C-alpha positions as CSV (number, residue, x, y, z in Angstrom):
1,M,-39.1,7.9,17.8
2,K,-37.3,10.9,18.6
3,Q,-39.2,14.2,18.4
4,L,-37.9,16.4,15.8
5,D,-37.6,19.9,17.1
6,G,-36.0,23.0,15.9
7,K,-32.9,23.2,18.3
8,L,-31.8,19.5,17.3
9,L,-32.1,20.3,13.6
10,T,-30.4,24.1,14.1
11,T,-27.5,22.3,15.9
12,G,-27.2,19.6,13.4
13,M,-27.4,22.2,10.5
14,L,-24.9,24.3,12.2
15,A,-22.3,21.3,12.5
16,G,-23.0,20.4,8.9
17,L,-22.0,23.9,7.8
18,T,-18.8,23.7,9.7
19,A,-18.0,20.3,8.5
20,A,-18.5,21.6,4.8
21,L,-16.5,24.9,5.1
22,L,-13.6,22.6,6.7
23,V,-13.5,20.2,3.5
24,L,-13.9,23.3,1.2
25,A,-10.7,24.8,3.2
26,A,-9.0,21.3,2.6
27,N,-9.6,21.9,-1.1
28,A,-8.1,25.2,-1.1
29,Q,-5.1,24.4,1.1
30,P,-3.4,21.3,-0.1
31,S,-0.7,21.1,2.6
32,L,-3.1,21.0,5.2
33,S,-5.8,18.9,3.3
34,S,-5.4,15.6,5.5
35,F,-5.8,17.4,8.6
36,L,-8.8,19.7,7.4
37,Y,-10.4,16.5,5.9
38,A,-10.1,14.4,9.3
39,A,-11.1,17.7,11.3
40,S,-14.5,17.9,9.3
41,A,-15.5,14.7,10.9
42,M,-15.4,16.6,14.4
43,P,-18.5,18.5,14.0
44,I,-20.5,15.6,12.8
45,L,-19.1,13.6,15.8
46,I,-19.8,16.2,18.4
47,A,-23.5,16.5,17.1
48,G,-24.2,13.2,17.3
49,L,-22.4,12.3,20.6
50,G,-24.0,15.3,22.3
51,W,-27.3,15.9,20.6
52,G,-28.2,12.5,19.2
53,N,-28.8,10.8,15.6
54,V,-31.2,13.6,14.7
55,A,-28.8,16.2,14.9
56,A,-25.8,14.1,13.2
57,I,-28.3,13.3,10.3
58,A,-29.0,16.9,9.8
59,A,-25.4,17.7,9.8
60,I,-24.6,15.1,7.3
61,V,-27.6,16.3,5.1
62,T,-26.6,20.1,5.4
63,A,-22.7,19.2,4.7
64,A,-23.4,17.0,1.7
65,A,-25.9,19.6,0.2
66,L,-23.5,22.4,0.8
67,G,-20.9,20.3,-1.0
68,S,-23.1,19.5,-3.8
69,I,-23.9,23.2,-4.5
70,A,-20.5,24.7,-3.9
71,V,-18.6,22.1,-6.1
72,S,-20.4,19.0,-7.5
73,P,-22.7,16.0,-6.6
74,L,-19.8,13.6,-7.2
75,F,-17.7,15.8,-4.6
76,A,-20.5,15.7,-2.2
77,A,-20.7,11.9,-2.4
78,S,-17.0,11.6,-1.9
79,M,-17.1,13.6,1.0
80,A,-19.9,11.7,2.4
81,I,-18.6,8.3,2.0
82,F,-15.0,9.1,3.3
83,T,-16.1,11.5,6.3
84,L,-19.7,12.2,7.0
85,L,-21.1,8.7,6.9
86,P,-18.4,7.2,8.9
87,A,-18.3,9.9,11.7
88,G,-22.2,9.7,11.7
89,W,-22.1,5.9,12.1
90,V,-19.6,6.0,14.8
91,S,-21.3,8.4,17.0
92,H,-24.5,6.4,16.6
93,L,-22.7,3.2,17.6
94,A,-21.1,5.4,20.6
95,S,-24.5,6.1,21.5
96,L,-25.9,2.6,21.9
97,A,-26.5,1.1,25.3
98,R,-28.6,-1.6,27.1
99,P,-28.7,-3.0,30.7
100,A,-25.5,-4.7,31.6
101,S,-27.7,-7.7,33.2
102,E,-28.3,-8.5,29.6
103,I,-24.7,-9.6,29.0
104,G,-24.2,-11.3,32.4
105,G,-23.4,-7.8,34.4
106,P,-24.9,-6.3,37.4
107,D,-28.6,-5.0,37.1
108,H,-27.6,-1.5,38.4
109,L,-25.3,-0.9,35.5
110,I,-25.6,0.0,31.7
111,A,-23.3,-1.6,29.3
112,W,-22.4,0.9,26.2
113,Y,-21.5,-0.6,22.9
114,P,-17.9,-2.0,23.0
115,L,-15.1,0.6,21.7
116,S,-13.5,-2.4,20.0
117,D,-16.8,-3.0,18.0
118,I,-16.9,0.7,17.0
119,L,-13.1,0.7,15.9
120,M,-13.7,-2.6,13.7
121,H,-16.8,-1.0,12.2
122,L,-14.8,2.1,11.3
123,C,-12.3,-0.1,9.5
124,A,-14.7,-1.9,7.5
125,L,-16.2,1.5,6.4
126,I,-12.9,3.4,5.5
127,A,-11.9,0.2,3.8
128,L,-15.2,0.4,1.5
129,A,-14.8,4.1,1.2
130,V,-11.1,3.5,-0.2
131,M,-12.6,0.9,-2.6
132,F,-15.3,3.5,-3.8
133,L,-12.4,5.9,-4.6
134,G,-10.5,3.4,-6.6
135,V,-13.3,2.2,-8.6
136,M,-14.4,6.1,-9.3
137,I,-10.7,7.0,-10.4
138,G,-10.2,3.9,-12.1
139,Y,-7.5,2.8,-9.9
140,G,-4.9,0.1,-11.1
141,P,-1.7,-0.7,-12.9
142,E,-2.4,1.9,-15.6
143,F,-3.3,4.7,-13.3
144,I,-0.1,4.0,-11.2
145,R,1.8,3.9,-14.5
146,E,0.7,7.4,-15.4
147,L,1.3,8.6,-12.0
148,V,5.1,7.2,-11.7
149,N,5.7,8.4,-15.3
150,A,4.5,12.3,-14.3
151,V,6.6,11.9,-11.0
152,M,9.7,10.6,-12.9
153,T,9.5,13.1,-15.4
154,A,9.3,15.9,-12.9
155,A,12.1,14.5,-11.1
156,T,14.4,14.2,-14.4
157,A,13.6,17.9,-15.4
158,Q,14.8,18.9,-11.9
159,E,17.6,16.7,-11.6
160,G,19.1,15.7,-15.0
161,A,21.5,13.2,-13.6
162,F,18.5,11.1,-12.1
163,Q,18.0,8.7,-15.0
164,P,16.2,5.4,-13.6
165,T,16.1,2.2,-15.5
166,A,12.9,0.5,-16.9
167,D,13.6,-2.1,-14.0
168,D,13.6,0.5,-11.5
169,I,10.5,2.1,-12.8
170,A,8.6,-1.3,-12.8
171,Q,9.8,-2.1,-9.4
172,I,8.4,1.4,-8.3
173,E,5.0,0.8,-10.0
174,R,4.6,-2.5,-8.4
175,L,5.4,-0.9,-4.8
176,M,3.2,1.9,-5.3
177,L,0.2,0.0,-6.4
178,V,0.3,-2.1,-3.0
179,L,1.4,0.9,-0.9
180,L,-1.1,3.5,-1.9
181,P,-4.4,1.8,-0.8
182,V,-2.6,0.6,2.5
183,V,-1.3,4.0,3.4
184,Q,-4.3,5.9,2.3
185,G,-6.7,3.4,4.4
186,G,-4.7,3.0,7.4
187,M,-3.9,6.6,7.8
188,W,-7.5,7.6,7.6
189,V,-8.5,5.0,10.1
190,M,-5.9,6.3,12.4
191,M,-6.9,10.0,12.0
192,L,-10.6,9.4,12.2
193,T,-10.3,7.5,15.3
194,A,-8.1,10.4,16.9
195,T,-10.9,12.8,15.8
196,Y,-13.3,10.7,17.8
197,Y,-11.0,10.8,20.7
198,F,-11.1,14.7,20.8
199,A,-14.6,15.0,20.0
200,M,-15.5,12.6,23.1
201,R,-13.0,14.9,25.2
202,I,-15.1,18.0,24.0
203,V,-18.7,16.5,24.5
204,T,-17.5,15.2,27.9
205,A,-16.2,18.7,28.9
206,S,-19.4,20.3,27.7
207,G,-21.6,18.1,30.2
208,R,-23.7,16.5,27.4
209,A,-21.8,13.1,27.0
210,K,-24.0,10.2,28.2
211,R,-21.3,7.7,27.4
212,P,-18.2,7.7,29.7
213,R,-15.1,8.6,28.3
214,E,-13.1,5.4,28.3
215,D,-9.5,5.1,29.1
216,M,-7.8,4.4,25.9
217,P,-4.7,2.5,27.1
218,S,-7.2,-0.1,28.4
219,A,-10.2,0.1,26.2
220,L,-8.7,0.7,22.7
221,R,-8.7,-3.1,21.5
222,M,-9.8,-4.8,18.2
223,N,-12.7,-7.3,18.2
224,R,-11.5,-10.9,17.7
225,N,-13.7,-11.2,14.8
226,A,-11.4,-8.5,13.2
227,M,-8.7,-11.0,13.2
228,L,-10.4,-13.0,10.6
229,I,-11.1,-10.2,8.4
230,F,-7.5,-9.1,8.4
231,L,-6.5,-12.7,7.8
232,A,-8.9,-12.9,4.7
233,G,-7.5,-9.7,3.4
234,L,-4.0,-11.0,3.8
235,L,-4.6,-14.1,1.8
236,A,-6.5,-12.1,-0.9
237,A,-3.5,-9.8,-1.4
238,F,-1.6,-12.7,-2.6
239,V,-4.2,-13.5,-5.3
240,G,-3.2,-10.2,-7.3
241,G,-5.5,-8.4,-9.7
242,P,-8.6,-6.4,-8.4
243,I,-9.0,-9.0,-5.6
244,G,-5.5,-8.4,-4.6
245,L,-6.2,-4.6,-4.2
246,V,-9.4,-5.3,-2.1
247,G,-7.1,-7.4,0.2
248,V,-4.2,-4.8,0.5
249,T,-6.9,-2.1,1.2
250,V,-8.6,-4.2,4.1
251,C,-5.0,-4.9,5.5
252,G,-4.3,-1.6,5.6
253,T,-7.4,-0.6,7.4
254,F,-7.8,-3.3,9.8
255,G,-3.9,-3.4,10.2
256,A,-4.1,0.4,11.3
257,G,-6.6,-0.9,14.0
258,F,-4.7,-3.4,15.3
259,L,-1.5,-1.1,15.1
260,M,-3.4,1.6,17.4
261,A,-4.4,-1.3,19.7
262,G,-0.9,-2.4,20.0
263,F,0.3,1.2,21.0
264,A,-2.7,1.4,23.5
265,S,-1.6,-2.1,24.9
266,L,1.9,-0.7,25.3
267,H,0.8,2.2,27.2
268,L,-1.2,0.0,29.5
269,R,1.7,-2.2,30.1
270,T,4.1,0.5,30.6
271,R,1.9,2.3,32.8
272,G,3.7,3.4,36.2
273,K,7.2,2.4,35.0
274,D,10.1,4.7,35.4
275,W,11.1,3.8,31.9
276,R,7.9,4.5,30.3
277,L,8.4,7.7,28.5
278,P,11.9,6.7,26.6
279,V,10.3,3.3,25.8
280,L,7.1,5.1,24.2
281,V,9.2,7.6,22.4
282,L,11.6,5.0,20.8
283,A,8.5,2.9,19.9
284,Y,6.8,5.8,18.2
285,L,9.9,6.8,16.3
286,S,10.8,3.2,15.3
287,V,7.1,2.5,13.9
288,L,8.2,4.2,10.7
289,F,10.2,1.2,10.0
290,L,8.6,-2.0,8.9
291,L,9.9,-4.4,11.5
292,P,9.1,-2.4,14.7
293,A,5.6,-1.5,13.2
294,F,5.1,-5.3,12.7
295,I,5.9,-6.2,16.2
296,I,3.5,-3.4,17.4
297,L,0.8,-4.8,15.2
298,I,1.5,-8.3,16.6
299,L,1.1,-6.9,20.2
300,G,-2.4,-5.7,19.1
301,L,-3.3,-8.9,17.5
302,A,-2.3,-10.9,20.6
303,D,-4.4,-8.6,22.9
304,A,-7.6,-8.6,20.8
305,R,-10.8,-8.4,22.9
306,R,-14.1,-6.6,23.6
307,T,-14.1,-3.8,25.9
308,V,-17.3,-2.7,27.3
309,A,-17.9,0.5,29.3
310,L,-20.1,0.6,32.1
311,T,-22.0,3.6,33.8
312,P,-24.7,3.5,36.7
313,A,-28.3,3.3,35.3
314,Q,-29.3,6.3,36.5
315,K,-26.5,8.1,34.6
316,A,-27.7,6.5,31.2
317,D,-31.1,7.5,30.6
318,T,-31.8,5.3,27.5
319,K,-35.1,7.2,26.9
320,S,-33.4,10.6,26.3
321,D,-32.7,12.2,22.9
322,N,-29.1,11.6,23.3
323,N,-29.0,7.9,23.6
324,E,-30.2,4.9,21.7
325,T,-30.6,1.1,23.3
326,Q,-28.6,-1.6,21.4
327,D,-31.1,-4.2,19.8
């Protein structure tokens, strides 16, 4: 058990206050909402990675309470499910460590919870969050129909020559029904992963980090077990109905994980090559199209593995307030 003290609680409360202010700012600035929502995870991650679970829990509770007071309990619940809890859980997993000898490594080293497993957990949490949001707003064909009708009405009012046929509208509705959960889930996974990366850099620079800051091109991979979940989501997507929506949501979140792993693998494979920069720029620009993105995703699937960070035992005090031991 960690000893509760005022410093940890104060640090967590300040982090929670910062997170809540960022979320409220996102509501006030729709043009920057995605960036600010993702940034709201940063204080939770910094508190958890640098000060431990107590600070992270205090930050989550504080942010949720402020969101409930400032807006509504439902708003606070959404904020917690989409941002606060995933950030807190990721910081907890990143702080888990055990002797490397328990997994067949040297006695003098400490093994940290694999980054590949952390990414898999994040994909699963975001998939559940998107499903929760879908249930909350009644996501389905009727919801999409109303959304598309509103967009078409606005487009027709702005440009009178724009007169889509009923078949065109039906095709757009079918595409949007599948595309929205894929894009929302995938983008959120990538944004929170980027937030973790920058939070880790900040904590490392402050000198409070226990976990080493991994080299992302070699460490950012997906666990092989995630391939089974991705395949199950892909099969469910062809079922249709609510099961199909669950399937496409899983495909979106886990597909984003494999896509990032593919880019990390590409960065590693091109390291030290003279032609590295133009290839990477071309890859990032072409990923906007389906086929190049699919190739990068396949690269991530082909290089699925667990990556374990190791540090000398004297640098990883598992009894300190900033670290937990993996069961």
